[in-house]
C-alpha positions in Angstrom: -0.2 0.1 0.0 1.2 3.6 -1.0 1.9 5.6 2.0 0.9 9.1 2.6 3.0 11.8 1.3 4.1 15.2 2.6 6.0 17.5 0.2 7.4 21.1 1.3 8.4 23.7 -1.2 9.5 27.2 -0.6 8.1 29.9 -3.6 10.5 32.0 -4.9 10.7 35.6 -5.1 9.5 35.3 -9.1 6.2 33.2 -8.0 5.3 37.0 -6.9 1.5 37.1 -8.2 0.6 33.9 -9.3 -1.9 32.0 -8.4 -1.0 29.1 -5.7 -2.9 26.2 -8.1 -1.2 27.0 -11.1 2.4 27.5 -9.3 2.2 23.8 -7.8 0.8 22.6 -11.0 4.5 23.9 -12.7 6.3 23.2 -9.5 4.7 19.5 -9.2 4.4 18.1 -12.6 3.6 14.7 -11.5 0.7 15.9 -9.7 -2.3 16.7 -12.3 -4.0 20.6 -12.2 -7.3 18.8 -10.7 -5.3 16.7 -8.0 -4.0 19.7 -7.1 -7.1 21.8 -7.0 -8.8 18.9 -5.2 -6.1 18.9 -2.3 -6.2 22.5 -1.9 -10.3 22.1 -1.7 -9.6 19.3 1.0 -7.5 21.7 3.2 -4.3 19.5 2.2 -2.3 22.6 1.0 -1.0 25.0 3.7 0.5 28.5 3.1 2.7 29.7 6.0 0.7 27.3 8.1 -2.8 28.5 6.6 -5.2 26.5 4.3 -4.4 28.0 0.6 -7.6 28.7 -1.4 -7.1 27.7 -5.1 -7.3 31.5 -6.6 -4.5 33.0 -3.7 -1.6 35.0 -5.4 1.6 34.2 -4.0 3.8 37.2 -3.0 6.9 35.1 -2.9 9.0 33.6 -0.2 5.6 31.5 1.0 6.4 28.0 2.8 4.0 25.6 0.7 3.6 22.3 2.2 1.5 19.2 0.4 -0.3 16.6 2.4 -1.3 13.8 0.0 -3.1 11.1 1.6 -2.7 7.4 0.4 -4.9 6.4 -2.5 -8.0 4.5 -1.9 -8.0 1.2 -3.3 -10.1 0.8 -6.1 -11.9 -2.2 -4.2 -12.0 -2.2 -0.6 -10.4 -5.1 0.9 -12.0 -7.2 3.7 -10.1 -7.1 6.9 -10.6 -9.0 9.9 -11.3 -5.8 12.4 -13.6 -5.6 15.6 -17.3 -5.3 14.6 -20.1 -5.7 16.8 -23.2 -7.2 15.0 -26.6 -6.1 16.5 -28.9 -7.9 14.1 -28.4 -10.0 11.1 -30.9 -11.5 8.8 -31.5 -12.0 4.8 -31.9 -8.6 3.9 -29.9 -6.5 6.3 -27.5 -6.1 9.5 -27.1 -3.4 12.0 -23.9 -2.9 13.6 -22.9 -0.2 16.0 -20.2 1.3 15.2 -17.3 2.0 17.3 -15.9 5.4 17.9 -12.5 6.6 15.9 -13.7 3.9 12.8 -14.7 5.6 9.1 -17.7 4.4 7.4 -15.8 3.3 4.3 -12.7 4.1 2.6 -11.7 7.9 1.3 -9.0 9.9 1.1 -7.0 9.4 4.2 -8.7 6.4 4.9 -7.9 3.3 2.5 -8.4 0.9 5.4 -9.3 0.2 8.9 -12.9 1.1 7.8 -16.3 -0.3 8.7 -17.1 -1.3 4.9 -13.4 -3.4 5.4 -14.6 -4.9 8.7 -18.2 -5.9 6.8 -16.8 -7.7 3.9 -14.8 -10.0 6.1 -17.5 -10.8 8.5 -21.0 -10.2 6.2 -21.2 -13.2 3.3 -22.2 -11.8 -0.3 -21.7 -8.2 0.7 -19.3 -7.2 -2.3 -21.0 -5.1 -4.7 -24.2 -4.3 -3.3 -24.8 -1.1 -4.4 -21.2 -0.5 -6.2 -17.6 -1.8 -5.0 -16.5 1.1 -2.8 -19.2 1.7 -0.3 -21.1 -2.1 -0.5 -24.6 -1.9 1.4 -23.7 1.5 2.7 -26.9 3.5 2.8 -26.2 6.5 5.7 -23.3 7.2 7.8 -22.0 8.2 11.0 -19.1 10.7 11.4 -15.4 8.7 12.5 -15.9 10.0 16.2 -19.7 9.2 16.5 -20.7 5.7 17.7 -24.1 4.3 16.9 -26.4 2.0 15.3 -25.8 1.6 11.6 -27.9 -0.5 8.7 -26.3 -2.0 6.1 -28.2 -3.4 3.4 -27.3 -7.3 2.0 -28.6 -7.2 -1.2 -30.0 -5.0 -3.9 -33.7 -5.2 -3.1 -33.0 -4.0 0.8 -30.6 -1.6 -0.6 -33.5 0.4 -2.5 -36.2 -0.4 0.0 -33.6 1.5 2.8 -32.4 4.2 0.3 -36.0 5.4 0.3 -37.3 4.8 3.5 -34.0 7.4 4.4 -35.1 9.6 1.4 -38.7 9.7 2.5 -37.5 10.4 6.6 -39.2 7.0 7.1 -36.9 6.1 10.0 -35.9 8.4 12.5 -32.5 9.4 14.0 -32.0 10.1 17.3 -28.7 11.4 18.5 -27.0 11.9 22.2 -24.3 14.8 22.7 -22.0 16.0 25.3 -21.9 19.5 25.5 -20.1 22.3 26.4 -22.2 24.5 28.5 -26.1 24.6 29.5 -27.9 25.6 26.3 -32.0 26.2 26.9 -34.0 23.6 27.2 -34.9 22.8 23.7 -34.6 24.7 20.6 -34.2 24.6 16.7 -31.5 25.8 14.6 -32.2 26.8 11.1 -29.6 27.9 8.6 -28.2 27.5 5.2 -25.0 25.2 5.2 -21.6 24.8 3.2 -18.0 24.5 3.5 -15.8 26.7 5.4 -14.9 29.2 2.9 -11.0 29.1 4.9 -10.8 26.1 6.8 -11.9 23.8 4.1 -12.1 20.3 6.4 -14.9 22.1 8.3 -18.5 23.3 7.6 -20.6 26.1 8.4 -24.1 27.5 8.8 -22.9 31.2 8.2 -22.6 31.1 4.7 -24.7 33.1 2.2 -25.4 30.7 -0.2 -26.0 26.9 0.4 -28.4 23.7 1.4 -31.3 24.4 4.2 -29.8 22.6 7.3 -32.3 21.9 10.8 -31.7 20.9 13.9 -33.9 20.4 16.7 -32.6 19.6 20.7 -33.7 19.4 23.9 -31.7 19.0 27.0 -31.8 15.8 29.1 -29.2 16.2 31.8 -27.4 19.0 33.2 -23.8 19.0 35.1 -21.3 21.4 36.0 -20.9 23.2 32.8 -21.9 21.0 30.3 -25.7 19.2 29.5 -26.6 16.0 27.7 -28.7 16.9 24.9 -31.3 14.6 22.6 -31.3 15.5 18.4 -32.8 15.6 16.0 -31.7 16.1 12.3 -34.2 17.0 10.0 -32.0 17.6 7.3 -28.5 15.2 7.3 -25.5 17.8 6.6 -22.3 16.5 7.5 -20.9 17.3 10.9 -24.5 19.0 11.2 -24.8 18.0 14.6 -21.2 19.4 15.3 -21.2 22.9 13.5 -25.0 23.8 14.3 -24.0 23.3 18.6 -20.8 25.1 18.2 -22.0 28.0 16.5 -24.7 27.9 18.9 -22.1 28.5 21.5 -22.2 24.7 22.4 -19.6 22.7 21.3 -19.6 19.0 21.9 -17.6 17.9 24.3 -13.7 16.9 22.9 -14.4 17.9 19.5 -11.2 19.7 19.0 -11.9 20.2 15.1 -15.3 22.8 16.3 -14.4 24.4 19.6 -14.4 22.1 22.5 -11.2 20.0 22.2 -10.3 17.8 25.2 -9.4 21.0 27.2 -12.8 21.4 27.7 -13.0 18.4 30.8 -10.4 20.3 32.4 
Protein backbone atom coordinates (compact mmCIF):
# COMPACT_ATOMS: atom_id res chain seq x y z
CA UNK A 1 0.00 0.00 0.00
CA UNK A 2 1.30 3.45 -0.91
CA UNK A 3 1.93 5.60 2.16
CA UNK A 4 0.73 9.20 2.56
CA UNK A 5 3.15 11.80 1.23
CA UNK A 6 4.08 15.25 2.56
CA UNK A 7 5.94 17.70 0.35
CA UNK A 8 7.42 21.09 1.24
CA UNK A 9 8.35 23.78 -1.25
CA UNK A 10 9.48 27.38 -0.83
CA UNK A 11 7.95 29.69 -3.44
CA UNK A 12 10.71 31.83 -5.01
CA UNK A 13 10.44 35.64 -5.26
CA UNK A 14 9.70 35.43 -9.00
CA UNK A 15 6.47 33.53 -8.20
CA UNK A 16 4.99 36.73 -6.80
CA UNK A 17 1.50 37.37 -8.19
CA UNK A 18 0.98 33.84 -9.51
CA UNK A 19 -2.03 31.78 -8.46
CA UNK A 20 -1.07 29.09 -5.97
CA UNK A 21 -2.79 26.28 -7.91
CA UNK A 22 -1.09 27.24 -11.18
CA UNK A 23 2.29 27.56 -9.51
CA UNK A 24 1.99 24.17 -7.77
CA UNK A 25 1.07 22.53 -11.08
CA UNK A 26 4.42 23.73 -12.45
CA UNK A 27 6.37 22.95 -9.30
CA UNK A 28 5.01 19.40 -9.09
CA UNK A 29 4.57 18.15 -12.68
CA UNK A 30 3.72 14.63 -11.44
CA UNK A 31 0.46 16.01 -9.99
CA UNK A 32 -2.37 16.99 -12.32
CA UNK A 33 -4.07 20.38 -12.05
CA UNK A 34 -7.29 18.69 -10.93
CA UNK A 35 -5.39 16.68 -8.28
CA UNK A 36 -3.82 19.85 -6.88
CA UNK A 37 -7.18 21.63 -6.89
CA UNK A 38 -8.72 18.70 -5.01
CA UNK A 39 -5.95 18.80 -2.40
CA UNK A 40 -6.50 22.53 -1.90
CA UNK A 41 -10.28 22.13 -1.59
CA UNK A 42 -9.78 19.36 0.99
CA UNK A 43 -7.53 21.61 3.10
CA UNK A 44 -4.40 19.57 2.37
CA UNK A 45 -2.34 22.51 1.03
CA UNK A 46 -0.92 25.06 3.47
CA UNK A 47 0.78 28.36 2.74
CA UNK A 48 2.84 29.50 5.72
CA UNK A 49 0.76 27.22 7.93
CA UNK A 50 -2.66 28.43 6.73
CA UNK A 51 -5.04 26.57 4.37
CA UNK A 52 -4.61 27.91 0.85
CA UNK A 53 -7.31 28.82 -1.66
CA UNK A 54 -6.88 27.93 -5.35
CA UNK A 55 -6.97 31.57 -6.48
CA UNK A 56 -4.63 32.87 -3.77
CA UNK A 57 -1.88 35.03 -5.22
CA UNK A 58 1.62 34.26 -4.03
CA UNK A 59 3.77 37.05 -2.66
CA UNK A 60 6.96 35.00 -2.97
CA UNK A 61 8.83 33.30 -0.16
CA UNK A 62 5.87 31.32 1.25
CA UNK A 63 6.48 27.82 2.55
CA UNK A 64 4.00 25.60 0.71
CA UNK A 65 3.20 22.24 2.29
CA UNK A 66 1.20 19.56 0.48
CA UNK A 67 -0.27 16.64 2.43
CA UNK A 68 -1.10 13.92 -0.09
CA UNK A 69 -3.27 11.13 1.39
CA UNK A 70 -2.63 7.52 0.49
CA UNK A 71 -4.63 6.48 -2.59
CA UNK A 72 -7.83 4.59 -1.92
CA UNK A 73 -7.85 1.03 -3.34
CA UNK A 74 -10.11 0.64 -6.38
CA UNK A 75 -12.02 -2.06 -4.50
CA UNK A 76 -12.12 -2.24 -0.66
CA UNK A 77 -10.52 -5.37 0.76
CA UNK A 78 -11.90 -7.59 3.52
CA UNK A 79 -10.10 -7.06 6.84
CA UNK A 80 -10.49 -8.87 10.14
CA UNK A 81 -11.40 -6.00 12.45
CA UNK A 82 -13.49 -5.71 15.64
CA UNK A 83 -17.15 -5.41 14.69
CA UNK A 84 -20.24 -5.44 16.95
CA UNK A 85 -23.21 -6.99 15.10
CA UNK A 86 -26.51 -6.17 16.79
CA UNK A 87 -28.82 -7.85 14.27
CA UNK A 88 -28.59 -9.83 11.04
CA UNK A 89 -31.21 -11.36 8.75
CA UNK A 90 -31.33 -12.22 5.05
CA UNK A 91 -31.77 -8.57 4.01
CA UNK A 92 -29.74 -6.42 6.36
CA UNK A 93 -27.35 -6.15 9.26
CA UNK A 94 -27.29 -3.61 12.07
CA UNK A 95 -23.91 -2.81 13.58
CA UNK A 96 -22.79 -0.68 16.50
CA UNK A 97 -20.16 1.50 14.84
CA UNK A 98 -17.25 2.19 17.13
CA UNK A 99 -15.95 5.70 17.73
CA UNK A 100 -12.79 6.30 15.74
CA UNK A 101 -13.85 4.11 12.80
CA UNK A 102 -14.57 5.61 9.39
CA UNK A 103 -17.57 4.12 7.57
CA UNK A 104 -15.98 3.59 4.15
CA UNK A 105 -12.59 4.11 2.47
CA UNK A 106 -11.80 7.62 1.30
CA UNK A 107 -8.99 10.15 1.18
CA UNK A 108 -6.71 9.51 4.15
CA UNK A 109 -8.54 6.31 5.11
CA UNK A 110 -7.64 3.61 2.62
CA UNK A 111 -8.24 0.74 5.05
CA UNK A 112 -9.43 -0.06 8.57
CA UNK A 113 -12.97 1.13 7.85
CA UNK A 114 -16.36 -0.33 8.67
CA UNK A 115 -16.73 -1.49 5.06
CA UNK A 116 -13.47 -3.44 5.31
CA UNK A 117 -14.74 -5.12 8.48
CA UNK A 118 -18.16 -5.87 6.95
CA UNK A 119 -16.62 -7.51 3.89
CA UNK A 120 -14.85 -9.92 6.24
CA UNK A 121 -17.88 -10.70 8.42
CA UNK A 122 -20.89 -10.55 6.07
CA UNK A 123 -21.25 -13.10 3.28
CA UNK A 124 -22.04 -11.88 -0.25
CA UNK A 125 -21.92 -8.19 0.66
CA UNK A 126 -19.35 -7.27 -2.00
CA UNK A 127 -20.86 -5.30 -4.87
CA UNK A 128 -24.23 -4.50 -3.27
CA UNK A 129 -24.91 -0.96 -4.47
CA UNK A 130 -21.42 -0.67 -5.96
CA UNK A 131 -17.94 -1.87 -5.08
CA UNK A 132 -16.70 1.21 -3.20
CA UNK A 133 -19.44 1.43 -0.54
CA UNK A 134 -21.16 -1.97 -0.53
CA UNK A 135 -24.45 -1.96 1.37
CA UNK A 136 -23.98 1.52 2.81
CA UNK A 137 -27.17 3.62 2.94
CA UNK A 138 -26.23 6.15 5.64
CA UNK A 139 -23.14 7.22 7.56
CA UNK A 140 -21.91 8.35 10.95
CA UNK A 141 -18.93 10.63 11.56
CA UNK A 142 -15.63 8.98 12.45
CA UNK A 143 -15.84 9.86 16.15
CA UNK A 144 -19.56 9.10 16.46
CA UNK A 145 -20.70 5.76 17.83
CA UNK A 146 -24.13 4.28 17.18
CA UNK A 147 -26.34 1.99 15.12
CA UNK A 148 -25.77 1.76 11.40
CA UNK A 149 -27.98 -0.26 9.02
CA UNK A 150 -26.34 -2.04 6.08
CA UNK A 151 -28.16 -3.67 3.15
CA UNK A 152 -27.21 -7.23 2.17
CA UNK A 153 -28.89 -7.27 -1.25
CA UNK A 154 -30.01 -4.84 -3.95
CA UNK A 155 -33.70 -5.05 -3.02
CA UNK A 156 -32.98 -4.14 0.58
CA UNK A 157 -30.62 -1.39 -0.56
CA UNK A 158 -33.31 0.30 -2.67
CA UNK A 159 -35.91 -0.02 0.11
CA UNK A 160 -33.58 1.41 2.76
CA UNK A 161 -32.44 4.26 0.53
CA UNK A 162 -36.07 5.22 -0.05
CA UNK A 163 -36.84 4.98 3.68
CA UNK A 164 -33.99 7.32 4.57
CA UNK A 165 -34.78 9.73 1.72
CA UNK A 166 -38.46 10.02 2.70
CA UNK A 167 -37.54 10.25 6.41
CA UNK A 168 -39.50 7.10 7.22
CA UNK A 169 -36.51 6.27 9.43
CA UNK A 170 -36.24 8.24 12.67
CA UNK A 171 -32.70 8.97 13.86
CA UNK A 172 -32.01 10.31 17.34
CA UNK A 173 -28.60 11.35 18.63
CA UNK A 174 -27.21 11.98 22.10
CA UNK A 175 -24.45 14.52 22.61
CA UNK A 176 -22.49 15.94 25.53
CA UNK A 177 -21.99 19.65 24.97
CA UNK A 178 -19.96 22.39 26.58
CA UNK A 179 -22.10 24.72 28.67
CA UNK A 180 -25.84 24.51 29.26
CA UNK A 181 -28.05 25.57 26.32
CA UNK A 182 -31.73 26.56 26.58
CA UNK A 183 -34.03 23.65 27.47
CA UNK A 184 -34.92 23.06 23.83
CA UNK A 185 -34.34 24.70 20.50
CA UNK A 186 -34.43 24.60 16.73
CA UNK A 187 -31.47 25.70 14.61
CA UNK A 188 -32.13 26.39 10.93
CA UNK A 189 -29.45 27.79 8.63
CA UNK A 190 -28.00 27.61 5.17
CA UNK A 191 -25.08 25.21 5.18
CA UNK A 192 -21.84 24.74 3.29
CA UNK A 193 -18.10 24.21 3.44
CA UNK A 194 -16.12 26.76 5.44
CA UNK A 195 -14.55 29.32 3.06
CA UNK A 196 -11.16 29.23 4.79
CA UNK A 197 -10.91 26.00 6.78
CA UNK A 198 -11.81 23.56 4.01
CA UNK A 199 -12.05 20.50 6.29
CA UNK A 200 -14.84 22.21 8.22
CA UNK A 201 -18.44 23.15 7.48
CA UNK A 202 -20.46 26.14 8.64
CA UNK A 203 -23.99 27.43 8.92
CA UNK A 204 -22.78 30.99 8.33
CA UNK A 205 -22.86 31.05 4.54
CA UNK A 206 -24.82 33.26 2.15
CA UNK A 207 -25.56 30.40 -0.23
CA UNK A 208 -25.91 26.71 0.51
CA UNK A 209 -28.23 23.86 1.36
CA UNK A 210 -30.84 24.16 4.09
CA UNK A 211 -29.98 22.51 7.42
CA UNK A 212 -32.34 22.03 10.39
CA UNK A 213 -31.43 20.69 13.83
CA UNK A 214 -33.77 20.30 16.82
CA UNK A 215 -32.59 19.49 20.33
CA UNK A 216 -33.73 19.24 23.93
CA UNK A 217 -31.69 19.10 27.11
CA UNK A 218 -31.96 15.81 29.00
CA UNK A 219 -29.58 16.43 31.88
CA UNK A 220 -27.26 19.18 33.06
CA UNK A 221 -23.90 19.01 34.81
CA UNK A 222 -21.33 21.49 36.04
CA UNK A 223 -20.57 23.38 32.85
CA UNK A 224 -21.97 20.74 30.48
CA UNK A 225 -25.21 19.16 29.31
CA UNK A 226 -26.53 15.97 27.75
CA UNK A 227 -28.80 16.81 24.82
CA UNK A 228 -31.02 14.73 22.55
CA UNK A 229 -30.79 15.81 18.93
CA UNK A 230 -33.06 15.21 15.95
CA UNK A 231 -31.89 16.00 12.43
CA UNK A 232 -34.48 17.17 9.94
CA UNK A 233 -31.71 17.27 7.34
CA UNK A 234 -28.55 15.21 7.12
CA UNK A 235 -25.59 17.44 6.32
CA UNK A 236 -21.97 16.49 7.01
CA UNK A 237 -21.00 17.42 10.61
CA UNK A 238 -24.41 19.07 11.05
CA UNK A 239 -24.85 18.46 14.79
CA UNK A 240 -21.28 19.46 15.53
CA UNK A 241 -21.51 22.65 13.48
CA UNK A 242 -24.94 23.82 14.62
CA UNK A 243 -24.30 23.28 18.32
CA UNK A 244 -20.82 24.79 18.12
CA UNK A 245 -22.04 27.90 16.32
CA UNK A 246 -24.82 28.17 18.91
CA UNK A 247 -22.09 28.39 21.56
CA UNK A 248 -22.23 24.79 22.78
CA UNK A 249 -19.67 22.63 20.96
CA UNK A 250 -19.50 18.91 21.62
CA UNK A 251 -17.06 17.96 24.35
CA UNK A 252 -13.70 16.76 22.98
CA UNK A 253 -14.51 18.00 19.47
CA UNK A 254 -11.24 19.70 18.60
CA UNK A 255 -12.36 20.55 15.05
CA UNK A 256 -15.30 22.72 16.11
CA UNK A 257 -14.10 24.31 19.29
CA UNK A 258 -14.23 22.17 22.46
CA UNK A 259 -11.29 19.82 22.55
CA UNK A 260 -10.14 17.79 25.53
CA UNK A 261 -9.19 20.95 27.41
CA UNK A 262 -12.92 21.51 27.89
CA UNK A 263 -12.93 18.56 30.30
CA UNK A 264 -10.29 20.07 32.56
